[in-house]
N, C-alpha and C positions, 0 to 999 in steps of 0.2 A: 465843637463850638457851634452854636446856631448862627449861621452866617446870613440867614433870611431876614434877620432884624438888625439894622445898623446899631452899633454901640452895645449889642448884647454882650453880656459877660457870663452867660450859661455855657458851662464846658461839659462835654461828654465824658471827659476824664480828668482826674486830678493829676495824674502823672503819666508821661509818655517815655517809655524806656526804648532807646535805640539799640537794637542788637539782641540776640537770644543766646549768647554764649555764656561762659562761666560766670563772669561778673554781673552781666546784665540780667541773667536769670535769677541770681540770688537777690539783686536789688528789686526786681519785679515781684518776686515771692514775698519778700519781707514787706514791701509797701502794701501788697494785697492783704496779707495777714494783719496789718494794721487797720484794715478797712477802707482803704483808698481804692478808687476806681482806676485801674492801670491798663494802658494799652502798650503792647509790645510790638515794635516794628522790626522786620527782618528783611534783608535785601533778597535772600534766597527763598526757596520753597521748602515744603516738607519732603522728606525723603523716606521711602520704604527701604528695607534692607536690599531688596532686589534691584533697586534703582542705582546703587553705587557702581563705579567702574570695576571691571574685573581685572584690568591691568592698566598700568600707567600711560600706556600708549592710547588708551581711549579718551583722548583729550576733550571731546565734547561732553563726556559724562564725568570727567575728573576736574577740569579747570573751569574757572568763572571768568568768561569774557563774552558776554551776551551779544556785543556787536558783531561777532563772527560765529554765533551759534553755539558757543561753549556755555553750558549751564550746569557745571559741576559744583563741587564743594570747596575748592581751593582757589582763592584770589591771590595773584602776584601782583605787588605794587612796587615797581622798580624805581629807586631814587639814585641820586649821584653816587652816594657812598654805601648804599645798602638797599636790599630788596626785602620788603615786608611780606610775610606769608600770613593769610587770614582765612578763617573759615567763613563759608557762605552757606546759608540754609538754616532751617529751624533747629537750633541746637549749637550754631555757631561753630567755635573752634573745636568743640567736643566731638564733632563729626570726623575731623581730620587729624586730631592730635594723636600722639604715639602711645597713649594709654598710661604714660608714666606719671606717677604722683609722688613726688618727693616732698618730705617734710623738712624744713630747715633745722640744722642741728647746731651749728656753730654760732659763736658770738659775733662773727662777722655780719650776720644778719640781725640778730636781736639787739646788739649793742652798737649798731652803726651810729656814728656821730650826728647824722641828721635827725634821728629820732630817739636815741637812747635815753635821754632825760625826760621824755614825755610819760613813759610808763614802764613797768616791768613786762616787756612784750612777751617774754617766754611764758610767763603766767597768764597774761591777758589773752594770748592767742591760742593757748593749748586747747581749750574746749572747742574752739571753732575748727582747728585742725581735726580734732576727733570727729566732729560732725561731718566734715568734707569727706574724711576717709571712710566713715560708715555709709554716707549716702552713695558714694561711688563704689562701694564694695572692694576697696583696695586691699590686695595681699601680694605677697612675694610671688614672682613668676614660678609656675610649676614646671619642673622638668630639668633635665641636664642635657647639654649638647656640647660638642667639642670646644666651642668658644668659651664655655665655663672652665674647662680644664686649663685652657690658655691663660684666662684671666687670673685664675688662682696661682698658677705658676708665676705670672708677672708679679702678683702681690707678694709672693714669697721672695722673689729676686729683689724687690724693692724694701724688704724688711717689714712689711705689714701683712703677714699671712692671714690675719683674721679680718682684713679690711675688705675683702671681696664678699659680696652678698648679692642674692638674686634682686633684680629691680622690682620695686613696688609698683604694680600695675592695677588699673581698674578694668578687670576682665572677669567674666563669669567662666571659670574652668569646668566645673562639674564633670561630666562624662562627654568626651569629645563627640560632637555631632548629635547629642541626644537633647531634645527639647523637653523642658519641664516647666511647671507652673512658676510664676515669680518666686524666686528664692530669697528676695531681699526685703520686701515690704508687706509680708504676711498676705501675699496674694493680690495686693492692690496694684502691682505693676504688671507688665506684659510678660507673656512666656518668654523663656530665655533658652538659648542653645549653647551647649559647652563648646569652648574654643577648640578649633581643629588645627591650630598652629599653622595657618596658611601664610602668615607673615604680611598680610595685606592691610594691616590696621589703618594705614594713613591714606588709603584709597576709600575708606568707609567700609565698616564691617558688614559683610553680606550674610553673615550667619547668625547675628543676634547675640554675639558673645560680648562685644565691646560695650562698656558702660558709659553710654553718652547721656547727655541731658534729656533727649526725648525718651530714653529708656527709663 
């Protein structure tokens, strides 16, 4: 807005979106595609892969508490009965989430009394779930570890042997440690490196395998 002229109603932007995480990024993109002038405000900075903490004890690189010099990607907001964890940095929660991308299956979600009568949500949301899964390159986790055997054994004991499945995750697996040209968007995206199974996803992926919004 031009504040040099009192009463001016000329604005620099049509919309200002606060945050750059999952919901905010989609909102900003769709508004921009409509032709609006959009500004996105984010509390944190841009992170390169090498900027993320190497271990959870590197609090200054992991947590967000700038008053004491911590400028990482995870903000903790303690309340009386709950503590809220939120992502900080360009990409928001996608920087610090655990890569899991579940799609609702049961009617407990689609037919919830609060919105069941408004639409056939299973049909309405299906194409949008597909878009999200495609954009984030979601696929089942690759590999077998001892925990998989234990989970299958538990499923059998509970009488649902076919109930166990690998977690759907937004990760580029490829060849571990090998960097290749963008495999998702016909070369329009950045180079990606195959997951090395370091297990540090929630610290911020230092290898370029995690499918975050900046990627």
